[in-house]
N, C-alpha and C positions, 0 to 999 in steps of 0.2 A: 406514349401508348396510353388509351383510354384506361382509368382504373377506377375499381370501387373498393372503398376500404371497409374493413370490417364494420358489421353493424353496430353502432353504439347508440342506446335508446337516449331521447331528448331533443328538444328543439333545437335547430342551427344556433338560434340567438340565446340560448340559455347557457351553454358550455361552449368554450372555444375549442375544445377537443373532440367536440360532438360531431363527426361526420357522416354525412348523409349520402346514401345510394340512390342514383338516378337511374332507371333504365331506359336506353334510347335505342329505338327500333327504328333502324334506317338502311338505306343501301350503301352508304359509304362512312367508315369510321371517322372521317374527318368531320361529319356532323357531330357525332357526339364529343370529339376532340376540340371542336369549337365552343361548344356549349359548356363544356367544363372548365376549359380556359378562362373563358368570360366571367364565370360564377367565382372562380377561385381567385382571379385578379380583383375581383369586387369586394373579396374578403369573405366568401362562404366556405368554408371546409365542406367540399361536395367533391363526390367521384361518381363518374358516369361509367356505365357497363355497356358497351355495343352489343346489341344482337340484332341476328342477321335474319331470321326467320320467325315463323309462328312457334315452330318446335320450341326455339330456344328462348322463346318468350314464356310459353308454357312451362317449361322448366326452370325459368327463373322464376316465375311467380309461385310455383310450388315449393321452391326453395325457401321463400320468405325472405325478410330482412331489408326489402328495398321501400324508399319511401316516396317514389314518385315513378311514374312512366310516363315518356315523351313518345308518341308514334308519329312517323312520318306520313302525311297523307298520299296515296295514289302509290303506295309501296306494295307491290303483287306479292311478293313473299310472305307479307303480314298485312293484310288489308285492316283498315282500321275498326270497322265494326266487329271482325273475328277479334281483335285484340280487346276491344270494350267488353264482348262477351266474355272473354277468356277472365278479364278483370274481375267482372260482376261475379264469375263462378268461383275463382280461387283467391280473389284478394278483394272483397269488396269495398272495404274500406278505403284502399289505396288511390289517391287521385291520380287521373289519366289525362294529358294533353294532347292534343292533336297539333303537330307541326306542318307548315305548309309556307313557302317563301311568300306568297302573297295569298290574300284570302278577301272575301267580301262578307258583308254582314249577314247575307243569307247562308253561306257555307257556316259561319260561327254558329248561328241558329241550328244547323242540322246537325253539328258537332256536340251541340249541349244537348240537342232532343235525343241523340244517340245515347249519352251517358257520359260524354266527355266533360271535363271541368271547364276548359277554355280552349282557346285557339292562339296558337303562339307562332312566331317566325325567328328565324335567325339570319335574317335577310343582309341587315345592317345594324350599327350600333344602337339606333332607335328601337328597333325591334327587340334586340337582345337586352336592353333596358327595361322594356314591357314584360319580356319572357322572365327576367331576373325577379320583378314584382309578383308576378302571378306565381313563379316558384316559391317565392318566401310565403306567399299567402297560402298556399295549399300545404306547405310543409307545417305551418301553424295549426291550420284546419285538420291536418291529418294526426298532429301529435294530440291536439285537444280530443278527437274522437277515440284515439288508443286510450287515453287517459280515462276518458268517460266510462270506455268498456271495460277497463282495468277496474275502475272504480265499482261498476255495477256488478262485476264478477265477484269482486271481494265482499261487498254487501249480500250478494246472494250466499255466499259461502258462510259468511257470520252469521246471518239468519238461520242457515241451516244449521250450523253448530248450536247456535243458541237454542233451537227447538229441541235439537237431540239432547242438550244438556237440561233444558226445563222438564223435559220428558223423563229423562232419566234420574234426576236428581231426588234425595230424600227430602228436599224442601219443598214446602208447599207454596205453589205460585199460580195467581190467578191475575188474569187483565179483565179492566173494567171500563167499558165506554158507555158515558153518559148514563152513568148507574147501573148498568146492566152487565152480568157477567158474558164476557167474549169468549174465553179461554179459561180453561183450567188443566192442570197437569194431574196424572195418578194419584201424585203424593197430596194434592188439597181435596181431591174427591175423599181419599182414605180418610183424612184426617176428620171428615165430616160423616164418615160411614158410608160412603156411597162407592160400589163398586166400578161403574161407569161414568167417567168424567163429563159425558155428554149429558148425564142427567142434570147438571148445574148450570149448562150454557143457556143463557137467555133468561134466568132468573134474576130479579132485582137484588143487588147487593144487600139491600136491607131486610129482605126474607130471610138472609142466611144469619142476622145479627139478633142477639136477643133483646127483646123489647127495650128493656131498661138501659140497654147501651147504645141504642140507636141515636140519641141526640149528641152523644159523644162522637160518636163515628161522622155524624153529618158536619160537625163543628171543624173537625180534623181534616174532612175533605175540603171544606170553604178554605181553610188557611193554606192546605196545600196549592189548591187553584190560586190563590194569590202570593204565593212563594212565602209564605210568613210563619211556617211551621217549624222553621230552624231545623230541620231534619231529624225530629223528634220520632221516637217509635209510636205505634198505636198499641195500647194495652185494652182488650176487651174480650167479650165472650162471644163465640159463634154457637149458632145452634147445630147439634150433631142430630143425624136422621132418627136417632132412638130417643130423641128429647131432652138429653143431658147437655149441659153447658160445656163447652169447650174453651178453656182459657188461652189466649193467644197475645203474642208480641209480635206485632207485624210492622215492617217497613215499606212505606208507601211512596213510590216516586212517579212521577209524570213522564209520560214517553208519547210516541207516535206509531202509528202503523198505517200505511197507505195514505198518510197525510192526515189522518184524524187522530186527534189526542185519546191517549188511553192514561189509566193508572194502572201501575203494577204492584200487587200485593205480594208481599215476599215475607214468608213464616218459615223461619230457619228450624230444622230438625235439632233436636238433641244429640250431638255427634258423641260416640263412645269415648271415654277417657276425657272429656273435656275438650274435644274438636275445634270449635272454633274461639272458646273463650276461656278454656280451662288452664292449669298450669301445664308448662313445657314438660314434656318427658324428660326424664333423669337420664342424662349422657353424658358421660365424661368427654375432656376434650383432647386437643392435640397431644399435648405433655403425656397425659396418660395413657394415650396411643403407643407413643414411642418404648414408653417402659414398659408395657404390656406385651409389646412385639419383641423386645429384646428378651424379655422372661419365656415367652412362648418358643422362640428360635433355642434359647439354650436349653428348655425343657423337651424338645421335639421329640427327643430319642425315645422318652420314657412314656410318650402319649400312642396311644393306639389311634390308628386312623391317620388321615392326612389333614395336616393344619395348614392354613393360608390366611395371608392378610389380603384384605379386599379394600378397595376404594370405589365408592359409589358418587359419581359427578353428576350434579343436576345440570343438563345440557342449557346454554346459553341463559345463565341464571341471571345475569345482568338485564338481559331482555325480559325475563318474568318480574324482575323488580320494577322496569320501566314501564311494564303493562298494567301490574295491580298495586305498586306502591310498595315501600319498603316493609310497612308493618305487615300487610296482608300476604308479602313473599316470605316473612318469616313465620308467619302462622302456618303456611304451607309446607315448608321445612320439617315444623315440628310435628304435623299430622304425617309427613312422609317418614320421619324417624320412628314414629309410633307405629306406623304400617310395617316399616322393616323389623322392627323389633317382635311384632307378632309372627314372624316367619322365619325367626333365628331359633335354634335349639337352646336348651338351657345351659349349654356349656360355650356359646358363643358370646361375644362381647361387642357392643356397639360403641362408636365414638364420634362425636362432633368434630370433624377435622379442622372445617371453614367454613364461612358463610352458605356456600352451597355445596359442600363436600362431607360426605359422612364416610367412616373408616370403619372397619370390622375385622376381628379376628376369629376366624370360623375353624371350625373341627368337622371333617365329612369322613366316611368309611375310605374313599379314595380320591384321586384327582377329577376323575371323570362325574362323580358326584358334585363337586365343588364348580364344576363346568355349568352343569347341568342348573345348578342353585343359581349361579350368575345370570345363565340366559333365561331362565324364569323370571327373576327380578326385572332384567330388562323389559320383558313381553307384557308382564302384569301391570308393572307402575304406569305405563302408557294407557291403560285401561281406566285407572283410577281418577276420581274427581274429588280434589281436595278443598273443602268449604271452608272459606274464610269469612272473616265479618263482612265483606263487601263483594266477593268475586268466587266463581268457582274455577279453581286453577287445575290445569293440565300439566303434568310434568313429564318430560321424557329424561332418560338416565343412562349414562356410560357408566360399565361395571367392569374394573380390572382386577384379577385377582392373581396373586404371587403365592402358589404354594412352596413352601420351604422344607428342606431337609434337616436344618439343624446346624448346618455349616456355614450358613449366610451371615453377613454383618448387618446388623439391623438398621444402621443410618442407609447404608448404600442399597437395600433391598427397598426401605421405604421412598428412596429418593426416586428410582428406577421406576415403581409402582406410581407415583404421583406425577412423572413426567410422562409416563406413556398414557396415563388415563386421561389427563388434561389433552394431549396431543390428540387422542381418538375424539374426544369430545368435540374440540375447536376446530380442528383441521380436516378430520375425516367424517364429519357430520354428525356424529354422536347417535346415541340410541343403540349401543351395541356391547358385546362382551367380548373380553379378550383376556386369555390365559398367558400369564408371563412367566419367565425363570427358566430354568433348567429342566424343569418336567413338564413344561408346557406342551400341548401338541403343536403348536405353531406362535411364531414369534409374531409381534406386531407388524414388522415389515413384509413376513410372508402374508398375513392375513390382507394387509392393504395392496400387496401387488396381486392378490388373487381378485380382489376388488376390483382393482384398475383394468385388470385383463378382461375380465367379465364385462366390464363397461366398454372396453374398444372391440371386444366381439360382438356386443349389442348393437354398437354403433357401426360397424361393418355391415351387419344384416340389415339394419335401417336405413343406411346410406347417411349417417351422420357425422361424415368426415367432409372436410373442406381444405383447399389448399391455400397457401399463403407465399408470396413471391418477394424475395429480396433482390433487388437491381444488383447485377454484377456490371460496374462501369466501367468503359474502355477510356483508356488513357492516350488512345491512338486516332478518337474521332471515328471508330466502327460505328456505322448507321444501324447495323443488326442489333437489335436488342437483346441480351443474355439476363437471364433470371434464374436465381437459385429456388428450387421448389422445396416447400416445407409443408407438412403434414399437420394438420390440428383436427382435433377430436371434439365434438359437441356433446358433451353429457345429456342424461335424461332431464335435467332441469336448466337446458339451454346454457349451461357455462362452458365456455370455449378453453380447453386446455392444449397448452404447448407441447411440442414433442418431447421435449425434456421432462414433462410430468407423468408420461405414459410409455415411452418407448423402451424404460428398462423392464417394467413388468410384461409389455407385449412380447420382448425376445425370450424372457425366462418361460413364457407360456405358449412359444411357439407359435405367434401370431404375425409375425414379421412378413413372410412369403404372402399372406393375403394382403396385408397394408401395402407392400411394394407393387404388387400387381392393380390395386386399387389406384393408387397415384399414377401408375404408367398408364393405365386405361383411360384415366381423367385426363392425362396431359395429351394423349393422343386426340382425345375429343377436342379438347381446346384448341390444339393445333389446327384442327380440321376445320373447325368452326372460323379460324383466322385465315383461311384461304384467300380471302379478298381484303385482307387488312392492308393498310398503307405501308406498313412495314414490317419487316419479318423478324421472328422472335426466335431465341434459343432457350429451352428449358433444360435444367441441369436436375436429373433425378436421382435422389440418392439410393442406392443399392446394397441391402444390408447382407450381413455374412450368411444369414440362412438361404438367401434368395442363390448367391454365389455357390453355396455347397449344393444346390439343388438346380445347377445351371442347364442341363439338359432339358429339364422341364420348363424351365423359365424361356429358354428359347423357343421351344415347341407352341409355348403359349402364345409370344409374341408373334411367332409366324402367323398362326390365326387371326390375330388381332389386326395386322396391317394387309390382309387379303385384298380388302376393299380399298384401302387407300394406302400406298406406300409412304414409307417415312421420307419427307424431304430433306436436301442436303441441308445440315448445319441445324436442324428445328430441334431434335433430340439428343442430349448428351447425359449419358449414364455414369454415373459419379460413384467412385470404390474409394474405401479408407485404404492406405498404404499398409496399416498393420494387418488389415484382412486380407489384402492381396498376397502379403509375404506369408499368411499362414496357409494359403491355399494355392500357391503359385499356377500348378498344372491346370486346374479348374479357371483360375483367372485367366490365363492366357486363352483357354479355350472359348470361353463365355466373352471375352473382349473381341476376340477375332470373329466368333459368330454374330456378335451384335454389329460390328463393323460391317459385316457383308451384308446386314439387312438395311444399312444405311445410316446407322446412329454413329454417334460420335463418342469418344471416351475421355473421361477425367479421374485423375488421381488426386484425392483431397487428403488432408491431413498429412501432406509430403514433406520428407526431409530428416526426420529424427530416427529412421531406421538404419541399420549399419549397412543394408545394401541399398540405399536409395539411389544411387548414381548407376547401379545394374538394372533396377527395375526399369529406367529411361530406355535402356537398350531391348528390353524384354517384353514390355507390355506395349502395345499399339495405341498410344494416348495422342490426343490433339490438345488436351489442356492439363496443365499440372498447378494445384492449389496447394500453397504452403502451410504448414502447419501453424496456428494460431501463435505458437510460441516464437515464431520468427518476427511477428509484428510486436508482441508484448515486449521482447527482447533484443529489439531493432537496434540498441546502440550498442550491444555487446560486440566486441570485436570478432571473437570467434564465431558468434551466430553469423553476423553479417558476412564473414569470409566464407563460410559454408555456404551460405544462401548464394553468394555471387558464382561459386564454383557449379552448383547445380544448375543455376540459371543458363550459364555459358553451354553446358552440357546438352540442356533442354533446347537452346536455340539452334543448337547444331542439327537438330532433329525437326525443326521448324513447331515445336511445341509452345502453345501460347501459356504465359504465366500469369495466374491469379494471386493476389494476396488477399487475405481476409482479415475481418477484425480491424478494420481501419478507423481510427477514431479521432484523428487530428488532421488539419491541412498541412503540417509539417511535414509529418510522416508521407502523407499523399504525394507531396513535391519530390521529397527524395526517392520514392519507388519510381516516379515516372522519370527521374534522372537516370535510375539504374536500369530503364528499359522493361519494367513490368508493364504487360500488356492490360490487365484489369485490376481493379480494386472492388473490394465490397465492403460493407460494415455500416454501423449507425451513421457513421459520417457521410456516408453516401446516401443511404436509404434504409429506414426501418422496414423490416417485411411488412407487406400490406395483403390483407386478403382479398379475395375474389377480385382478381386483376385483369384477368384476360377474357374477351369475348364473352362467351355464355356460362363462364365458371362463376355463377353467382350463387352458390349454395354450399 
């Protein structure tokens, strides 16, 4: 079956694991299979997705992720010119090739004029070799164009942020081009007594320098142009609007804007408390924090109000050090500590816990005030600009608080505080507050589950789910292809999340019914698009406990879904966990019978560990039985092996097909074949692939 693997960014010749997705619009799946087979045999990690018409093509282009489109000429359901128009509108950067068994130079010129990148054929090996070279060329060009657009976007973002920083900083900044003031920020204008920065634009720099310092400034600029000023600062006096002299210490650097050279003049403001160059704030270290925490817990009963230990973690501090350097990063932390000290009450204590972490012991009237304080710090610190000797640093911070009662053990409390705060910062994106401990309103896990559930709900609303497929391989030579269908969620940052990362949260917050229906609807659509495919396929769809409990509504919903196209024999298999079925036997009997009456098949998975597994074979109308992974992991255990044989014998008397999952090596696979197992799946057979069937390309 033609497949398109999950989108992996990068050129195909850059990383061996980078799989490219090629959309093939053609009358027959065999065209896509022939192209994919040739390119993969030539050593290129490529997957082809077969598209059957213009609607398929539009949906695929809207979904994104493809690297190339090949459209067969003279294919009525998707005319070449219409496909080209779609590409121009929905994916203007993506290359498009026209496929024709035979073509003339005139036809190639017409295709190029219409907007195609080239004319190709799959007629024979000579043409396929030409197609291969064209595809590789277009991959490289497409990736270069993506990189260029990405770089331009990052540059625009950087310039926008830089302009905002310059406009908002207390440091005076002026840009000089050919001796003329091109731009100044409000701080520079204010330094010289001007309310409007525009008053200075267009003036010669020397008009702002007092007359007796002009030779010094000119010499400094000449040395700067020749690269010989050795980074020395310029000390001189500028002319204030009221006529007085303003002494400055300026740093001049060469730069470019729109391809033209400019000189940037930076005059640092005097930060309160020594900002960029004064002494570091006086803050005790980690050992002092442990000692103070133990004392605070011991005396908690004598204190009024609620006391708490807090940890302030600077998010991605290693990256901050990499961007601005170790020295400037330390200056930023010192200023951040000073900023925090100004927001503490007189009875609070601050401690330098580690390079990028600050601890505190605080007292507030109640736990809610502690939470509000922590949330305020998270919000406000992101708005600050910490001026170092060479940079203007923005920091984000994760804050965790552990309100204590006096019965806690200091070492255990500190360990939990540090562990959870770091986990929030590193694995959950940071820039958030968490309340910990027995008095907390919600635990870390509850907050994380709520976040994931919210993300899944938004992804359902926006259509940011996709299917992955893992092959269920026949050991009997069955020509029908069988696939276990897995669901994945794309978060708002484009990161793909496997089911194991979000299903628990989705179950807790009641989202499984919606997920089951999305997967089922998508599977119906995929099979409908494959009506003209060369080989039939079976899709195994996992059904949750929530859907099973809501069986009547699910059956009614499916009945509506299949009014226009009935389920074909063998193409849809609904899969239920044995433990869930055993907990809802009456509902399971009703639902499995109803689904069977609608034309679907039934499979029971994670089978064999229950006390009534044998009886389930008699009571549930199943066509497939998939053993629990424990039967594979403990395959050599005599008791496990004996139980597996007994259940298989009973199932075979009912003509139930046997599936064994989590097969990881060839030896186990051979022994399963000898036992009479019908199907196997696992990473030894095939890893799950995203976007595998027909139009399912998003």
